[in-house]
N, C-alpha and C positions, 0 to 999 in steps of 0.2 A: 626801478624809478630813479629819474636823474636826480642828483643832489640840486637843491635850491641854488639859484644864481648868486644869492647873497652869501651862502655858506661856501661856494665855491670861490667867491672874490676874497672872503675873509681868510680861507686856509691858504689860497695862493699867495695873498699878501703877507701872511705870517711867515711862510717859508722864504719868501723873497727878502724880507726885512732881516731875518736870520742870516741869509746869505750876504746881505750888505755889511752886517757888522763883522762877519768872518773876513770878507774881502778887503775891508778897510784896514783891518788889523794885519792881515797877511801882505798887503800891498806895501804898507809903511815898513813892516819888518823886512821884507825881501829886498826892496830897493835901497834902503839905508844900509843893511848889512852887506849887499852886494857891492855897493860903493866902497864900504869899509875894507871888505875882504878882497876886493879886486876880482870878483867872479862875474864875468859876462854872462854866464848861464843864469845864475841867481837874478840879476838885473832883468834878463828877459823873461824869466819866470814871474818877476814882479810886474813887469809891464802887461803880462798875460792876466794876473789877478786885477790889474787896474782895467782891463777891457772887460772882465767879469763885473766889475763895480758899475761900469757904464751900462753893461747889459742888464744888470738888476734895476736899474732905474727905467730902462726902456720896457722891461717886463711889468714894473708897477704902473707905468703910464698907460701901457696897453691893456692891462687887466681892468683899469679904472674906466677907460674909454669904451672897451667892449661891453661893459654892463649897461650904457645907455639904451634906453628903449627904442623901438622903431620910431621913426619920424617921417615927415613928408618926403625928405630927401633920401632917407635910408629905410625903405619900407620893409626890408628884411632884417633890420636891426644892424648892430655895429660889431658882429662877432669877426669879421674879417680884419678888424684892427689888430687882433692877435696874430693873424697870418702875416699881416704887414710888419708886425714887431719882429717875427720870426725871420722875415726877409732881411730886415735891417740888421739884426743880430748877426746873420750869416754874412752880410757884407762887412759888418765892422771885424768879424774874425779874419775875413779874407784879408782886409787891409792892414791889421795888426800882424798877422802871420807873414805877409810879404814883407813888410818893413823889418821884422826880425830876421828873416832870411837874408836879406840884403846886408844887414849890419854883421850877422854871423859869418857870412861869406868872406867878407873883407878880413874879419879876424882870423878865419882859418888860413886865408892866403899869406897873412903876415902875423903869425902868433907870437906873442910875447912870453918869453921864458919866465913866467912869474908863477909862484906857487901861492894859491889862494889861502885866505886864513881858515882855520877849522870852524870858525863860527858859521860860515857859509854851509857847512856840511850839516850841522845840527838844524839850522833853519830850514834847510831843503827837506829834511826828515820830518820836521814839525809840521811844514806845509803839506807834504804828502799825507800824513795821518789826518790833518784838519779837512783837506779836500774830499778824501775817501769818505769820511763820516758825513760830511755836508752832501755828497753825492747820494748816499744811501737814504738819507733824510728826505731830500728834495724829490727823488725819484718815487719814494713811496707816496708822497703827497700828489704828485703830478699824475700817476697811473691811477690813483683813487679818483681824481678829478677828471681824468681823461683829457688833459689840456696839453696840446702839442708844443705850445709855447713854454710851459713849465717843464715838459720832458726834454726840450731843447736846452733849457737853462741848467737842468740837472746833468745831461750829459756833457754840457760844457765844463761842469765841476769835475765830472770823471775824467776828461781830457786833461784838465788840470792836474789831477792826481797823478796820471801817467807821465805827464810832462815834468812834474816834481821829482818822480822816480828817475827819470833820465838825467835831470839835473843833479840829483844826489850822486848818480854813478859818475857822471862827468867830474863832479867836484872831487869825489873820492878818488878818481884816476889822476887828477892834477895833484892832489895832495901825495900820491905815490910817485910822483915825478913824471907823469905823462901829461904835460902842459897843454897839449893840443885838444885833450878831451874836453876841457871846459867850453871852448867855442863850438866844438863839434856838437856838444850837448845842446847849446843854444840853437845850432841849426835844426837839430832833430825836433826841438820844441816848435820852432817856426813851421816846419813841415806838418807836424801834427795839428797846429792851429788852422793851417790852411785847408787841410783836409775836412776837418770839422765844419769850418765855415763854409765851405762848398756844399757839403751834405745839407746843411740847414738851409742854405740859399736855394738850392735846387728843389727840395721838398716843398718850401713855401712857395716857390714860383709855380710849382705844379698845382698847388691848392688854388692859387689866384687864377689859374687857366682852366678852373672847374674840372679837375681831375676827379674821376670816380673813386668811390670807396673800394676797399679790397673786396676780392672775390667771396671771402668768407663772410664779410658784413653784408655784402649784397644779398648772398644766399640766406643769411639769417632774416633779413627784412622780407624776402620772398616767403619764407616759411611763415612768418608771422601773418602776412597777408593771406596766405592760402589757409591758414588755420581759422579765419574769421568765417563764422557761419554765414552761408548765403554766398560766398565767394567760390565760384567753380573753376576759375583759372584766372590767369593774368598774363600779360604781354607788355613789351615796350617799358620794362622797368628801368629807370635811369635815375642815377644819382650824382651829386656834386657836392664838394666840401663848402661849408660856409663857417670859417673859423674852425673850431672843433666839433661843430655840428653838421648836420647833413641834410640837404634838400632832396626830396624824393619826388619823381613824377612816375605814374604808373597807369596802365589802362587795366581795369578789373572787368572780368566777365561774369555777368550776372544773368539770372534767369530773366529772358525778354518778356514774358508773359505777366510778371508782376507789375504792380503800380510804380509810378515814379517815385511816390513817397517811400515806398518800401525800399526801392533801389538805392535812394538817398540815404536812408537809414544805415543800410549795410555798408554802403561807402564811408559814411561817417564813422562807424564802428571800427572799420579797418584802419582808418587814419588814426583814430584814438589809440588803438592797440600799438600801432608802430610808434607813436609819439611816447607812449609809456614804457616800452620795452627797449628802445633804442636811442642813441644820441641824435636825434632828429629835430630839426627846427620846424620843418612844415613838409606836408605830403599833399601833393596835388594829384587827385584822382579823376580819371575819366571813365565812365560807365560804358561798356560795349555790351549789348544784349546777345545772349544765345539762345538756341532753341529750347522749347519747353522741356523742363527738367522735373521728373517726378520726385 
């Protein structure tokens, strides 16, 4: 049974608010320390955390809007607002990552023989630990709610943890005398952000283009339909994503000698079973009669 829409919203909202608090703290700490310590990599990581903060507000807005019930203009509801938010999040990451790549490239081309302050190293380690803990918490909530938008935001936090590891290594190398490692670390962070942004953008774009669910989920829906008493077969099973939910179209093969009322009851039961056992928004059934079945 799916969790209620209100419970999904409250759990998602709580995890996002926690992420906002963490990102406000880290953004301030990283950028100020990066400026003080003279670390291009730590400043880049701080900008990355700032993009997380913007993403958190996008997630909150999308979660709120997607709860709105169906209306005359949006007769299937507003679930795709989440998909649009994931698309925007991917575009944001692409823009931020590209900007960081350009900045880091020029730093690598003309590196300054400057040793960063030790404070930058400790802040990078603290950021790494904070982001990893945040990722584990957010992913647990996102997978329980089966929210692609929250999953995207959680993996964004994981990419931050990995980038903070790269930053810590770059700063550590700089402290050991390898001054080029700090801007190289900033370059690597930019590449990671661009890759993550592209993945989120492409997945959301596919959902907006009515991509079908996975073969595994499609077969699970098929099995649920075939397990319904009175359903002897099916064909033309089609699925498409609607936010984190699925819309199903299917032709059910029923006994052609039974009454219309009996056939309608079987189709309604099949629809109900799918709605209860899967993340499905609606099931459109078409009844096809087959020969007399004993």
